[in-house]
PDB file of the backbone (N, CA, C, O) and the ligand in Angstrom, with CONECT records:
HET     ZN  A 101       1
ATOM      1  N   MET A   1      -1.148  -5.534  26.481  1.00  0.00           N
ATOM      2  CA  MET A   1      -1.503  -5.279  25.078  1.00  0.00           C
ATOM      3  C   MET A   1      -0.272  -4.863  24.286  1.00  0.00           C
ATOM      4  O   MET A   1       0.489  -3.987  24.696  1.00  0.00           O
ATOM      5  N   THR A   2      -0.102  -5.497  23.170  1.00  0.00           N
ATOM      6  CA  THR A   2       1.008  -5.130  22.296  1.00  0.00           C
ATOM      7  C   THR A   2       0.484  -4.252  21.181  1.00  0.00           C
ATOM      8  O   THR A   2      -0.325  -4.678  20.357  1.00  0.00           O
ATOM      9  N   LEU A   3       0.945  -3.051  21.170  1.00  0.00           N
ATOM     10  CA  LEU A   3       0.495  -2.094  20.163  1.00  0.00           C
ATOM     11  C   LEU A   3       0.753  -2.587  18.748  1.00  0.00           C
ATOM     12  O   LEU A   3      -0.078  -2.435  17.853  1.00  0.00           O
ATOM     13  N   ILE A   4       1.922  -3.180  18.571  1.00  0.00           N
ATOM     14  CA  ILE A   4       2.338  -3.610  17.239  1.00  0.00           C
ATOM     15  C   ILE A   4       1.392  -4.660  16.660  1.00  0.00           C
ATOM     16  O   ILE A   4       1.153  -4.693  15.453  1.00  0.00           O
ATOM     17  N   ASP A   5       0.865  -5.506  17.519  1.00  0.00           N
ATOM     18  CA  ASP A   5      -0.060  -6.531  17.038  1.00  0.00           C
ATOM     19  C   ASP A   5      -1.471  -6.007  16.804  1.00  0.00           C
ATOM     20  O   ASP A   5      -2.244  -6.594  16.047  1.00  0.00           O
ATOM     21  N   LYS A   6      -1.797  -4.903  17.459  1.00  0.00           N
ATOM     22  CA  LYS A   6      -3.173  -4.435  17.403  1.00  0.00           C
ATOM     23  C   LYS A   6      -3.432  -3.346  16.370  1.00  0.00           C
ATOM     24  O   LYS A   6      -4.576  -3.074  16.005  1.00  0.00           O
ATOM     25  N   CYS A   7      -2.373  -2.741  15.915  1.00  0.00           N
ATOM     26  CA  CYS A   7      -2.568  -1.609  15.004  1.00  0.00           C
ATOM     27  C   CYS A   7      -3.338  -2.051  13.752  1.00  0.00           C
ATOM     28  O   CYS A   7      -2.851  -2.899  13.005  1.00  0.00           O
ATOM     29  N   PRO A   8      -4.516  -1.498  13.515  1.00  0.00           N
ATOM     30  CA  PRO A   8      -5.333  -1.954  12.404  1.00  0.00           C
ATOM     31  C   PRO A   8      -4.959  -1.326  11.064  1.00  0.00           C
ATOM     32  O   PRO A   8      -5.297  -1.862  10.008  1.00  0.00           O
ATOM     33  N   GLY A   9      -4.269  -0.205  11.106  1.00  0.00           N
ATOM     34  CA  GLY A   9      -3.998   0.539   9.875  1.00  0.00           C
ATOM     35  C   GLY A   9      -3.050  -0.153   8.929  1.00  0.00           C
ATOM     36  O   GLY A   9      -3.024   0.143   7.734  1.00  0.00           O
ATOM     37  N   THR A  10      -2.263  -1.082   9.464  1.00  0.00           N
ATOM     38  CA  THR A  10      -1.248  -1.693   8.616  1.00  0.00           C
ATOM     39  C   THR A  10      -1.626  -3.101   8.169  1.00  0.00           C
ATOM     40  O   THR A  10      -0.795  -3.823   7.619  1.00  0.00           O
ATOM     41  N   ILE A  11      -2.842  -3.481   8.397  1.00  0.00           N
ATOM     42  CA  ILE A  11      -3.254  -4.841   8.030  1.00  0.00           C
ATOM     43  C   ILE A  11      -3.073  -5.112   6.533  1.00  0.00           C
ATOM     44  O   ILE A  11      -2.704  -6.217   6.136  1.00  0.00           O
ATOM     45  N   ASN A  12      -3.331  -4.111   5.719  1.00  0.00           N
ATOM     46  CA  ASN A  12      -3.168  -4.274   4.273  1.00  0.00           C
ATOM     47  C   ASN A  12      -1.711  -4.341   3.842  1.00  0.00           C
ATOM     48  O   ASN A  12      -1.384  -4.822   2.757  1.00  0.00           O
ATOM     49  N   ILE A  13      -0.849  -3.848   4.713  1.00  0.00           N
ATOM     50  CA  ILE A  13       0.569  -3.879   4.384  1.00  0.00           C
ATOM     51  C   ILE A  13       1.181  -5.190   4.848  1.00  0.00           C
ATOM     52  O   ILE A  13       1.994  -5.795   4.149  1.00  0.00           O
ATOM     53  N   ARG A  14       0.777  -5.617   6.040  1.00  0.00           N
ATOM     54  CA  ARG A  14       1.331  -6.859   6.575  1.00  0.00           C
ATOM     55  C   ARG A  14       0.715  -8.082   5.908  1.00  0.00           C
ATOM     56  O   ARG A  14       1.349  -9.131   5.801  1.00  0.00           O
ATOM     57  N   THR A  15      -0.516  -7.934   5.467  1.00  0.00           N
ATOM     58  CA  THR A  15      -1.184  -9.012   4.747  1.00  0.00           C
ATOM     59  C   THR A  15      -1.669  -8.462   3.404  1.00  0.00           C
ATOM     60  O   THR A  15      -2.823  -8.054   3.273  1.00  0.00           O
ATOM     61  N   PRO A  16      -0.786  -8.454   2.420  1.00  0.00           N
ATOM     62  CA  PRO A  16      -1.136  -7.827   1.140  1.00  0.00           C
ATOM     63  C   PRO A  16      -2.293  -8.526   0.435  1.00  0.00           C
ATOM     64  O   PRO A  16      -2.389  -9.753   0.421  1.00  0.00           O
ATOM     65  N   THR A  17      -3.157  -7.722  -0.143  1.00  0.00           N
ATOM     66  CA  THR A  17      -4.236  -8.252  -0.955  1.00  0.00           C
ATOM     67  C   THR A  17      -4.146  -7.593  -2.328  1.00  0.00           C
ATOM     68  O   THR A  17      -3.539  -6.534  -2.486  1.00  0.00           O
ATOM     69  N   ILE A  18      -4.755  -8.234  -3.306  1.00  0.00           N
ATOM     70  CA  ILE A  18      -4.754  -7.657  -4.649  1.00  0.00           C
ATOM     71  C   ILE A  18      -6.057  -6.900  -4.865  1.00  0.00           C
ATOM     72  O   ILE A  18      -7.143  -7.402  -4.575  1.00  0.00           O
ATOM     73  N   GLU A  19      -5.929  -5.705  -5.370  1.00  0.00           N
ATOM     74  CA  GLU A  19      -7.108  -4.933  -5.731  1.00  0.00           C
ATOM     75  C   GLU A  19      -7.086  -4.698  -7.228  1.00  0.00           C
ATOM     76  O   GLU A  19      -6.024  -4.591  -7.842  1.00  0.00           O
ATOM     77  N   ILE A  20      -8.258  -4.621  -7.796  1.00  0.00           N
ATOM     78  CA  ILE A  20      -8.367  -4.333  -9.219  1.00  0.00           C
ATOM     79  C   ILE A  20      -8.813  -2.886  -9.395  1.00  0.00           C
ATOM     80  O   ILE A  20      -9.822  -2.453  -8.840  1.00  0.00           O
ATOM     81  N   LYS A  21      -8.051  -2.172 -10.163  1.00  0.00           N
ATOM     82  CA  LYS A  21      -8.414  -0.787 -10.479  1.00  0.00           C
ATOM     83  C   LYS A  21      -8.588  -0.681 -11.985  1.00  0.00           C
ATOM     84  O   LYS A  21      -7.993  -1.441 -12.749  1.00  0.00           O
ATOM     85  N   ASN A  22      -9.400   0.261 -12.393  1.00  0.00           N
ATOM     86  CA  ASN A  22      -9.543   0.503 -13.820  1.00  0.00           C
ATOM     87  C   ASN A  22      -8.656   1.670 -14.242  1.00  0.00           C
ATOM     88  O   ASN A  22      -8.666   2.739 -13.632  1.00  0.00           O
ATOM     89  N   CYS A  23      -7.901   1.437 -15.287  1.00  0.00           N
ATOM     90  CA  CYS A  23      -7.023   2.483 -15.802  1.00  0.00           C
ATOM     91  C   CYS A  23      -7.872   3.619 -16.360  1.00  0.00           C
ATOM     92  O   CYS A  23      -8.755   3.387 -17.186  1.00  0.00           O
ATOM     93  N   PRO A  24      -7.612   4.839 -15.917  1.00  0.00           N
ATOM     94  CA  PRO A  24      -8.385   5.972 -16.428  1.00  0.00           C
ATOM     95  C   PRO A  24      -8.050   6.315 -17.878  1.00  0.00           C
ATOM     96  O   PRO A  24      -8.799   7.033 -18.541  1.00  0.00           O
ATOM     97  N   GLU A  25      -6.938   5.806 -18.360  1.00  0.00           N
ATOM     98  CA  GLU A  25      -6.524   6.100 -19.737  1.00  0.00           C
ATOM     99  C   GLU A  25      -7.177   5.171 -20.751  1.00  0.00           C
ATOM    100  O   GLU A  25      -7.749   5.618 -21.745  1.00  0.00           O
ATOM    101  N   CYS A  26      -7.082   3.861 -20.483  1.00  0.00           N
ATOM    102  CA  CYS A  26      -7.542   2.897 -21.487  1.00  0.00           C
ATOM    103  C   CYS A  26      -8.675   2.001 -20.979  1.00  0.00           C
ATOM    104  O   CYS A  26      -9.257   1.235 -21.748  1.00  0.00           O
ATOM    105  N   GLY A  27      -8.988   2.098 -19.673  1.00  0.00           N
ATOM    106  CA  GLY A  27     -10.096   1.317 -19.138  1.00  0.00           C
ATOM    107  C   GLY A  27      -9.753  -0.114 -18.798  1.00  0.00           C
ATOM    108  O   GLY A  27     -10.608  -0.868 -18.333  1.00  0.00           O
ATOM    109  N   GLU A  28      -8.533  -0.488 -19.021  1.00  0.00           N
ATOM    110  CA  GLU A  28      -8.053  -1.841 -18.716  1.00  0.00           C
ATOM    111  C   GLU A  28      -8.048  -2.070 -17.208  1.00  0.00           C
ATOM    112  O   GLU A  28      -7.869  -1.130 -16.434  1.00  0.00           O
ATOM    113  N   GLU A  29      -8.243  -3.299 -16.802  1.00  0.00           N
ATOM    114  CA  GLU A  29      -8.143  -3.621 -15.382  1.00  0.00           C
ATOM    115  C   GLU A  29      -6.679  -3.799 -15.000  1.00  0.00           C
ATOM    116  O   GLU A  29      -5.919  -4.480 -15.689  1.00  0.00           O
ATOM    117  N   VAL A  30      -6.305  -3.180 -13.902  1.00  0.00           N
ATOM    118  CA  VAL A  30      -4.922  -3.250 -13.444  1.00  0.00           C
ATOM    119  C   VAL A  30      -4.910  -3.784 -12.025  1.00  0.00           C
ATOM    120  O   VAL A  30      -5.634  -3.295 -11.158  1.00  0.00           O
ATOM    121  N   GLU A  31      -4.082  -4.792 -11.796  1.00  0.00           N
ATOM    122  CA  GLU A  31      -3.953  -5.355 -10.452  1.00  0.00           C
ATOM    123  C   GLU A  31      -2.942  -4.539  -9.656  1.00  0.00           C
ATOM    124  O   GLU A  31      -1.847  -4.234 -10.128  1.00  0.00           O
ATOM    125  N   ILE A  32      -3.332  -4.203  -8.461  1.00  0.00           N
ATOM    126  CA  ILE A  32      -2.408  -3.475  -7.589  1.00  0.00           C
ATOM    127  C   ILE A  32      -2.441  -4.128  -6.211  1.00  0.00           C
ATOM    128  O   ILE A  32      -3.508  -4.385  -5.654  1.00  0.00           O
ATOM    129  N   PHE A  33      -1.275  -4.386  -5.684  1.00  0.00           N
ATOM    130  CA  PHE A  33      -1.191  -4.977  -4.353  1.00  0.00           C
ATOM    131  C   PHE A  33      -1.412  -3.895  -3.307  1.00  0.00           C
ATOM    132  O   PHE A  33      -1.024  -2.740  -3.485  1.00  0.00           O
ATOM    133  N   SER A  34      -2.039  -4.296  -2.219  1.00  0.00           N
ATOM    134  CA  SER A  34      -2.367  -3.324  -1.174  1.00  0.00           C
ATOM    135  C   SER A  34      -1.135  -2.763  -0.477  1.00  0.00           C
ATOM    136  O   SER A  34      -1.218  -1.747   0.214  1.00  0.00           O
ATOM    137  N   ASP A  35       0.004  -3.421  -0.657  1.00  0.00           N
ATOM    138  CA  ASP A  35       1.222  -2.881  -0.045  1.00  0.00           C
ATOM    139  C   ASP A  35       2.108  -2.150  -1.050  1.00  0.00           C
ATOM    140  O   ASP A  35       3.240  -1.774  -0.746  1.00  0.00           O
ATOM    141  N   GLU A  36       1.572  -1.960  -2.244  1.00  0.00           N
ATOM    142  CA  GLU A  36       2.312  -1.205  -3.247  1.00  0.00           C
ATOM    143  C   GLU A  36       1.664   0.164  -3.400  1.00  0.00           C
ATOM    144  O   GLU A  36       0.448   0.303  -3.271  1.00  0.00           O
ATOM    145  N   LYS A  37       2.467   1.146  -3.669  1.00  0.00           N
ATOM    146  CA  LYS A  37       1.916   2.492  -3.811  1.00  0.00           C
ATOM    147  C   LYS A  37       1.390   2.751  -5.212  1.00  0.00           C
ATOM    148  O   LYS A  37       0.516   3.595  -5.406  1.00  0.00           O
ATOM    149  N   LYS A  38       1.918   2.030  -6.183  1.00  0.00           N
ATOM    150  CA  LYS A  38       1.482   2.265  -7.548  1.00  0.00           C
ATOM    151  C   LYS A  38       1.686   1.026  -8.399  1.00  0.00           C
ATOM    152  O   LYS A  38       2.443   0.122  -8.047  1.00  0.00           O
ATOM    153  N   ALA A  39       0.991   1.008  -9.527  1.00  0.00           N
ATOM    154  CA  ALA A  39       1.149  -0.060 -10.494  1.00  0.00           C
ATOM    155  C   ALA A  39       1.113   0.572 -11.874  1.00  0.00           C
ATOM    156  O   ALA A  39       0.563   1.659 -12.057  1.00  0.00           O
ATOM    157  N   THR A  40       1.703  -0.117 -12.843  1.00  0.00           N
ATOM    158  CA  THR A  40       1.724   0.420 -14.192  1.00  0.00           C
ATOM    159  C   THR A  40       0.827  -0.408 -15.106  1.00  0.00           C
ATOM    160  O   THR A  40       0.933  -1.633 -15.161  1.00  0.00           O
ATOM    161  N   CYS A  41      -0.036   0.268 -15.804  1.00  0.00           N
ATOM    162  CA  CYS A  41      -0.944  -0.371 -16.758  1.00  0.00           C
ATOM    163  C   CYS A  41      -0.176  -0.797 -17.999  1.00  0.00           C
ATOM    164  O   CYS A  41       0.932  -0.329 -18.262  1.00  0.00           O
ATOM    165  N   LYS A  42      -0.800  -1.707 -18.763  1.00  0.00           N
ATOM    166  CA  LYS A  42      -0.217  -2.145 -20.033  1.00  0.00           C
ATOM    167  C   LYS A  42       0.055  -0.974 -20.968  1.00  0.00           C
ATOM    168  O   LYS A  42       1.010  -0.998 -21.744  1.00  0.00           O
ATOM    169  N   CYS A  43      -0.795   0.055 -20.887  1.00  0.00           N
ATOM    170  CA  CYS A  43      -0.634   1.211 -21.766  1.00  0.00           C
ATOM    171  C   CYS A  43       0.459   2.148 -21.271  1.00  0.00           C
ATOM    172  O   CYS A  43       0.804   3.117 -21.948  1.00  0.00           O
ATOM    173  N   GLY A  44       1.002   1.864 -20.096  1.00  0.00           N
ATOM    174  CA  GLY A  44       2.079   2.691 -19.581  1.00  0.00           C
ATOM    175  C   GLY A  44       1.643   3.710 -18.544  1.00  0.00           C
ATOM    176  O   GLY A  44       2.472   4.391 -17.939  1.00  0.00           O
ATOM    177  N   PHE A  45       0.334   3.809 -18.345  1.00  0.00           N
ATOM    178  CA  PHE A  45      -0.180   4.771 -17.376  1.00  0.00           C
ATOM    179  C   PHE A  45       0.086   4.282 -15.954  1.00  0.00           C
ATOM    180  O   PHE A  45      -0.105   3.103 -15.657  1.00  0.00           O
ATOM    181  N   THR A  46       0.521   5.170 -15.088  1.00  0.00           N
ATOM    182  CA  THR A  46       0.795   4.792 -13.705  1.00  0.00           C
ATOM    183  C   THR A  46      -0.426   5.041 -12.839  1.00  0.00           C
ATOM    184  O   THR A  46      -0.949   6.153 -12.777  1.00  0.00           O
ATOM    185  N   ILE A  47      -0.866   3.988 -12.177  1.00  0.00           N
ATOM    186  CA  ILE A  47      -2.018   4.086 -11.300  1.00  0.00           C
ATOM    187  C   ILE A  47      -1.536   4.061  -9.863  1.00  0.00           C
ATOM    188  O   ILE A  47      -0.773   3.184  -9.457  1.00  0.00           O
ATOM    189  N   PHE A  48      -1.990   5.028  -9.114  1.00  0.00           N
ATOM    190  CA  PHE A  48      -1.584   5.087  -7.716  1.00  0.00           C
ATOM    191  C   PHE A  48      -2.618   4.426  -6.831  1.00  0.00           C
ATOM    192  O   PHE A  48      -3.824   4.585  -7.015  1.00  0.00           O
ATOM    193  N   ASN A  49      -2.118   3.689  -5.879  1.00  0.00           N
ATOM    194  CA  ASN A  49      -2.978   3.066  -4.891  1.00  0.00           C
ATOM    195  C   ASN A  49      -3.448   4.153  -3.929  1.00  0.00           C
ATOM    196  O   ASN A  49      -2.649   4.961  -3.455  1.00  0.00           O
ATOM    197  N   ASP A  50      -4.733   4.165  -3.650  1.00  0.00           N
ATOM    198  CA  ASP A  50      -5.230   5.182  -2.712  1.00  0.00           C
ATOM    199  C   ASP A  50      -5.080   4.682  -1.277  1.00  0.00           C
ATOM    200  O   ASP A  50      -6.006   4.730  -0.467  1.00  0.00           O
ATOM    201  N   LEU A  51      -3.887   4.208  -1.009  1.00  0.00           N
ATOM    202  CA  LEU A  51      -3.558   3.692   0.309  1.00  0.00           C
ATOM    203  C   LEU A  51      -3.466   4.839   1.300  1.00  0.00           C
ATOM    204  O   LEU A  51      -2.500   5.601   1.296  1.00  0.00           O
ATOM    205  N   GLN A  52      -4.457   4.953   2.130  1.00  0.00           N
ATOM    206  CA  GLN A  52      -4.414   5.952   3.192  1.00  0.00           C
ATOM    207  C   GLN A  52      -4.064   5.206   4.452  1.00  0.00           C
ATOM    208  O   GLN A  52      -4.896   4.510   5.034  1.00  0.00           O
ATOM    209  N   SER A  53      -2.851   5.353   4.860  1.00  0.00           N
ATOM    210  CA  SER A  53      -2.376   4.490   5.922  1.00  0.00           C
ATOM    211  C   SER A  53      -1.778   5.286   7.059  1.00  0.00           C
ATOM    212  O   SER A  53      -1.307   6.411   6.889  1.00  0.00           O
ATOM    213  N   CYS A  54      -1.813   4.679   8.199  1.00  0.00           N
ATOM    214  CA  CYS A  54      -1.233   5.306   9.387  1.00  0.00           C
ATOM    215  C   CYS A  54       0.281   5.426   9.292  1.00  0.00           C
ATOM    216  O   CYS A  54       0.899   6.125  10.094  1.00  0.00           O
ATOM    217  N   ILE A  55       0.882   4.750   8.319  1.00  0.00           N
ATOM    218  CA  ILE A  55       2.336   4.886   8.211  1.00  0.00           C
ATOM    219  C   ILE A  55       2.760   6.309   7.892  1.00  0.00           C
ATOM    220  O   ILE A  55       3.901   6.698   8.142  1.00  0.00           O
ATOM    221  N   GLU A  56       1.832   7.086   7.337  1.00  0.00           N
ATOM    222  CA  GLU A  56       2.143   8.474   7.012  1.00  0.00           C
ATOM    223  C   GLU A  56       2.352   9.323   8.264  1.00  0.00           C
ATOM    224  O   GLU A  56       3.084  10.313   8.242  1.00  0.00           O
ATOM    225  N   TRP A  57       1.712   8.929   9.333  1.00  0.00           N
ATOM    226  CA  TRP A  57       1.793   9.791  10.510  1.00  0.00           C
ATOM    227  C   TRP A  57       2.111   9.055  11.804  1.00  0.00           C
ATOM    228  O   TRP A  57       2.549   9.666  12.779  1.00  0.00           O
ATOM    229  N   CYS A  58       1.893   7.752  11.815  1.00  0.00           N
ATOM    230  CA  CYS A  58       2.059   7.022  13.072  1.00  0.00           C
ATOM    231  C   CYS A  58       3.531   6.882  13.423  1.00  0.00           C
ATOM    232  O   CYS A  58       4.330   6.432  12.602  1.00  0.00           O
ATOM    233  N   ARG A  59       3.885   7.265  14.637  1.00  0.00           N
ATOM    234  CA  ARG A  59       5.305   7.193  15.004  1.00  0.00           C
ATOM    235  C   ARG A  59       5.759   5.776  15.302  1.00  0.00           C
ATOM    236  O   ARG A  59       6.952   5.520  15.467  1.00  0.00           O
ATOM    237  N   TYR A  60       4.823   4.869  15.371  1.00  0.00           N
ATOM    238  CA  TYR A  60       5.186   3.467  15.582  1.00  0.00           C
ATOM    239  C   TYR A  60       5.221   2.679  14.276  1.00  0.00           C
ATOM    240  O   TYR A  60       5.484   1.476  14.268  1.00  0.00           O
ATOM    241  N   ALA A  61       4.958   3.364  13.192  1.00  0.00           N
ATOM    242  CA  ALA A  61       4.810   2.674  11.906  1.00  0.00           C
ATOM    243  C   ALA A  61       6.031   1.844  11.525  1.00  0.00           C
ATOM    244  O   ALA A  61       5.903   0.732  11.012  1.00  0.00           O
ATOM    245  N   GLU A  62       7.192   2.384  11.776  1.00  0.00           N
ATOM    246  CA  GLU A  62       8.396   1.675  11.372  1.00  0.00           C
ATOM    247  C   GLU A  62       8.536   0.337  12.097  1.00  0.00           C
ATOM    248  O   GLU A  62       8.892  -0.676  11.495  1.00  0.00           O
ATOM    249  N   GLU A  63       8.248   0.352  13.400  1.00  0.00           N
ATOM    250  CA  GLU A  63       8.282  -0.895  14.162  1.00  0.00           C
ATOM    251  C   GLU A  63       7.151  -1.818  13.737  1.00  0.00           C
ATOM    252  O   GLU A  63       7.291  -3.041  13.712  1.00  0.00           O
ATOM    253  N   CYS A  64       6.045  -1.205  13.410  1.00  0.00           N
ATOM    254  CA  CYS A  64       4.822  -1.947  13.139  1.00  0.00           C
ATOM    255  C   CYS A  64       4.928  -2.784  11.866  1.00  0.00           C
ATOM    256  O   CYS A  64       4.607  -3.972  11.877  1.00  0.00           O
ATOM    257  N   ILE A  65       5.369  -2.179  10.786  1.00  0.00           N
ATOM    258  CA  ILE A  65       5.403  -2.897   9.511  1.00  0.00           C
ATOM    259  C   ILE A  65       6.805  -3.369   9.152  1.00  0.00           C
ATOM    260  O   ILE A  65       6.995  -4.094   8.175  1.00  0.00           O
ATOM    261  N   GLY A  66       7.772  -2.959   9.937  1.00  0.00           N
ATOM    262  CA  GLY A  66       9.133  -3.371   9.653  1.00  0.00           C
ATOM    263  C   GLY A  66       9.876  -2.291   8.878  1.00  0.00           C
ATOM    264  O   GLY A  66       9.300  -1.575   8.059  1.00  0.00           O
ATOM    265  N   GLU A  67      11.144  -2.199   9.156  1.00  0.00           N
ATOM    266  CA  GLU A  67      11.954  -1.117   8.604  1.00  0.00           C
ATOM    267  C   GLU A  67      11.996  -1.132   7.076  1.00  0.00           C
ATOM    268  O   GLU A  67      11.920  -0.089   6.427  1.00  0.00           O
ATOM    269  N   GLU A  68      12.117  -2.322   6.525  1.00  0.00           N
ATOM    270  CA  GLU A  68      12.267  -2.442   5.074  1.00  0.00           C
ATOM    271  C   GLU A  68      11.026  -1.947   4.329  1.00  0.00           C
ATOM    272  O   GLU A  68      11.108  -1.167   3.380  1.00  0.00           O
ATOM    273  N   GLN A  69       9.882  -2.431   4.797  1.00  0.00           N
ATOM    274  CA  GLN A  69       8.613  -2.044   4.185  1.00  0.00           C
ATOM    275  C   GLN A  69       8.330  -0.549   4.404  1.00  0.00           C
ATOM    276  O   GLN A  69       7.791   0.130   3.530  1.00  0.00           O
ATOM    277  N   PHE A  70       8.696  -0.069   5.560  1.00  0.00           N
ATOM    278  CA  PHE A  70       8.499   1.332   5.901  1.00  0.00           C
ATOM    279  C   PHE A  70       9.264   2.239   4.933  1.00  0.00           C
ATOM    280  O   PHE A  70       8.718   3.210   4.410  1.00  0.00           O
ATOM    281  N   ARG A  71      10.515   1.910   4.710  1.00  0.00           N
ATOM    282  CA  ARG A  71      11.358   2.705   3.804  1.00  0.00           C
ATOM    283  C   ARG A  71      10.816   2.684   2.398  1.00  0.00           C
ATOM    284  O   ARG A  71      10.817   3.699   1.702  1.00  0.00           O
ATOM    285  N   LYS A  72      10.354   1.523   1.986  1.00  0.00           N
ATOM    286  CA  LYS A  72       9.820   1.351   0.641  1.00  0.00           C
ATOM    287  C   LYS A  72       8.601   2.248   0.414  1.00  0.00           C
ATOM    288  O   LYS A  72       8.443   2.848  -0.649  1.00  0.00           O
ATOM    289  N   LEU A  73       7.749   2.325   1.427  1.00  0.00           N
ATOM    290  CA  LEU A  73       6.514   3.086   1.287  1.00  0.00           C
ATOM    291  C   LEU A  73       6.711   4.579   1.519  1.00  0.00           C
ATOM    292  O   LEU A  73       5.960   5.393   0.983  1.00  0.00           O
ATOM    293  N   LYS A  74       7.686   4.934   2.292  1.00  0.00           N
ATOM    294  CA  LYS A  74       7.911   6.354   2.565  1.00  0.00           C
ATOM    295  C   LYS A  74       8.629   7.060   1.435  1.00  0.00           C
ATOM    296  O   LYS A  74       8.621   8.289   1.364  1.00  0.00           O
ATOM    297  N   LYS A  75       9.238   6.311   0.569  1.00  0.00           N
ATOM    298  CA  LYS A  75       9.998   6.885  -0.541  1.00  0.00           C
ATOM    299  C   LYS A  75       9.159   7.743  -1.454  1.00  0.00           C
ATOM    300  O   LYS A  75       9.671   8.289  -2.431  1.00  0.00           O
TER     301      LYS A  75
HETATM  302 ZN    ZN A 101      -4.136   1.807 -19.356  1.00  0.00          ZN2+
END
């Protein structure tokens, strides 16, 4: 078994999907990618992705999603 292939927590990061969120400021729909931590609405409001991911705590996360993506999300 390869841990890196089986880890389910990073599926949204390795295979990004688009989610629609409603801006709490103006009610506009804002597209946010599942591998992005935040998106900016037309009105300028920053919407954070409620990405609860194992990358926050998993010690294999860096190997799992790749160093580049890991650094981007940990910032
Ligand atoms: Zn807005």
